[in-house]
N, C-alpha and C positions, 0 to 999 in steps of 0.2 A: 871484413865485408861478406864473406861466405857465411860466417857464423851469424851476423845479424839477419842475412836472408833466410837461414834455416829456422831461426826462432820466430820470424814473422809468419813463415809458412806454417809452423806448428800452431801458432795462436789462430790463424785463420781456420784451420781444420777443426780445432776445438770449438770455436764458435759456430760453425757449421753443423757439427754433431748436436751440439745443445739446441740448435734451432729445430732440427728435425725431431728431436725428443719430446718437445712440448706439443700439446693437442692443438689443432687448428679448427676453431669453432665454426669456420666458414665452410671448410672442406671435408670436416670429419663425418665418417660413416656411421659412427656410435650414436645410439639414440640418447636424446637429452633428457635428463631426469628433472621433474618438476615437483612443486609442492603438492599438486594433486595427486602424484604418484605416491607420495609418502603417506597419505591419509588412508585410514582403514577402508577396505571394500565392503560394501553391503551386498549380500547375497539376496537379490530380489527373486531368485527362483523359489527360495524356501517360503517367502511370503505368499506366493501364487498356488500353493498347495491346496487342493479342494478340501472342503471341510469334511467331506464324507470319505476321504482317503483312509482314515483309521478303520472304518468299516470294511474296507477292501482287505486290510491286512491283519486284523485281529478277529479271530472267530468269535470271541466272547462279546465284542461290541456288535458284530453282525448279528448274533443271536439276540441280544437285548433290542436292537433296533427293529427286527422283524417281529419280536414279541410284543412290541408296543404298536407298531404300524405294519400289518402284514404286508409283505412285498417290499418294504424299503430296504432291506439287506440285499435282496435280489437285485433291486434297482441300482444300488451303489456299485454292485459287481457286474453291472451291464447284462444282467439275465433277464432280459426285458419281457419275455413270454411268461416266465414263472411269476415275475413281479405282477404283470397285469393279471394274471389268474388269481393270485391271493387277494389283490385289491378288489377285483370284481366280485369274488366270493365274499369278501367282507361287506361290500355294499349291498349285495343280494340278501345276504342273511340278515343284516341290519335293518334293511327296508321291510322284509317280511315280518320281523319281530316287532317293529314299531306298528305296522299295519294291523297285525293280528292282536296285539295288546290292546290298540284302540278299538278294534271290533269287539273283542271280548268284553270290555268294560261297557260298551254300548248295549251289547246283547244282554249282559248281566242286569243293567238297569231296566231293560225291557222286561225281562223275566221277573224280577222283583216287583215291578209295577203290576204285571199280571196277577202274581200270587197275592199280593196286598189287596187287590180289587177282587179276588174271587176265592180266597181261602180264609176261614174264620175259626179262631179257636172256640167260639161260641157254638158254631154249628158242629164242630167236632166233638165237643163236651156233650151237648145235647143228644147227639147220636150215640154216644157211648152209653148214656143212661138207658136210652131205648133198646139198645143193643142187649142189655141185661134183662130189660123187661120181656123181650121177646124170646130170650134164651134162660128162662128163670132157674134152670139147673145150675147156673153158674153161681158160685159163692164168692162174694167179694164184699169184705168189711167196710169198704170206702164208698160203695156206689150209692148208698141212701143219702149220705151227707152231700155227695157231689149232686144228686138229684135235687136236693133242698136249695143248693146254691144257684142252679141254672133254670130252675123253674120260673117262668114268668119273664125271662129275658130273651131278646132276639138278637140276631147277628145283623150288624150294620155293614160289615165288610170294610170296615175302617179300623186299622190295627191299633190306632190310638185310643179308640172307644173300647173295642172288643177285648183287648188284653187286660183291661181294668175290670172286667166283669167275671172273670174266672179265677179261682184260687189255683194257681199253677201246681203248687206242690201236692195238693189234694188230687188234682187231675193225674198227676204222675204216680201217686200211690194206687189210684184206681187202675191205671194202665198196667202197673206191674202185677196185678192180681187178675187180669183179663186174658182169658185164652181165646185162640181162634176157634171159631166154629164154622165148619164147612157146610156146603148146601146139602150134604147127606147126613147132616147132624153129627158128623164125627168132630171130635174135639181134638185140637192141636196143642201145640206149645203156647205158652204166654206170649203176649205182644213182645217183639224183639227189642223195641225202643220206647223211650219216653220222649214226650215232646220237648224239644231244645227251646232255649230262650228265644224270644221274637228277635229278628234282626240278625241272628247269628249265621254264619256260613253253613253250619250243620242244619239249622232250621230250614233254610231254603232248600237245601239239598234232599232232606228226608221227606218233606210234605209232597213231593212229586216222585218219590222213588219206592217208598214202602206202602203196601196196600192198607195197612191199618190206619194211615192218615188220609186215605182216599175219600172217606165220608165227610171231610172238612171242606171239600170243594162244593161250590154254591150249586152245581148241577147235578150232585150225586143223588141217585134214586134211593128211595127209602128201602133199602135192603140190609138185613141184619145177619147175613151169613155171607162169608167172603170166600170166594173161589181161590184155588191155588194159582190159577193162570191169569189173574187179574181181569177176567171177563166181566166183573162186576164194576170195574172202575169207570168213571165218567170220561167225557171227551176233554174236560178242563184238566184231568189228572194227566192224561197223555200229552196234552198240549204243553202243559208245564214241564213234563219230562223232556219233551223235544226242545223246548227253549233252554232248559238247564243243560242238556247234552251239547247244544250249539256253542254256548259261551265257554263251557268247560273244554271243548275241543279246541277252541281258539286260543285259551290260555295254554293248553298243552303244546300247541303248535309254536306259540310264542317262546314257550320255554325250551322246546327243541332247538329253535334258532339260537338262543343263548348258548346251548351246549355246542352247536356247530361253530359259532363265533369262537368260542374258547378253543375248540379243536384247530380251527383255522390258523389262530395265533400260534399255537403249539407247533403245528407242523411247519408253518412258515419260519419260525424261529430256528428250529433244528435243521431245516433245509438250508437256511442262511449260514449256520455254523458249520455244516458239512461242505458246503460250497467253499467257503474261505480255507477251511482246514485241508481239503484235498488239493486246492490250488497251491497252498503253502508247502505241502508235503511233495507235490510232484514237480513243482518248478522252482528252483533256486537260481537266483540271478548272481553271478559273481563278475564284478568288473575289475579288470587287472589294468591298473595305472602304473605299474613298475616297469613295463617294457616300453620301448620307444613307440609302438603302435598299441594303441588302446584296443582291447578286445573284450568280448562278452562270451562267457560259456554257459551253457544250459545243462542242468542235470535233472534227469527223470528218475523218480523212484518207482519201482514196480513191486 
């Protein structure tokens, strides 16, 4: 009887032990593992990285960004004052360039119209013939032939008509053999230039710049000795010179703005490069995830 009671007691204790060893789904404090827990996790933080983040971290990209758009590299690195300065300079230089280029073209058209209406190759050639007649001591093997070509013709101050009335090569040969004669009958060097082709940039420049071409203007007085100081030049000569200087100044200013635009791109690019480079060299962020308490340490390089 005692033996049976002992065996029954042992079996009861064994069953009780097994019951405590099995997990109780209703009372367990352990977290439940689900299918969702086993699926791969997506790091949405990586997808929210700003597109300009590489410009903050890589000096080469910062340099390239500001080289293309001045101030963009500074803006990406939150250097707002410098970014605004470069962008403002870009807008100002570009605006002045466009305006001055437009002004120069309009002024150049105005000057060319004035020259076409008031300067004639016929007038110039006929004066050159009379210049030799008044200063007969000049020896020029081409002047008689030129005189025969221009006798009986008159200037219409229409380039399409006048330039077909004069043999330009013959005129140039006569110019090469024509010396300056000054009011005191002193002889100088031969003419420094020959007449360029009509419509060329050099043509429009020379006719209102060098005194030898002054007699081609319609209001030139009948003078056959040329002063050193241009006192014999007509009002149209000086008017043409002023108009030419005006549009040339506008072209020069427009060109200077291009140089400043290029300089602005270069300075902005290297400023961005140095900004990121210095930041990377001075500040290194190290995150330590190995200890129970996460920590961040900063290193400064001097």
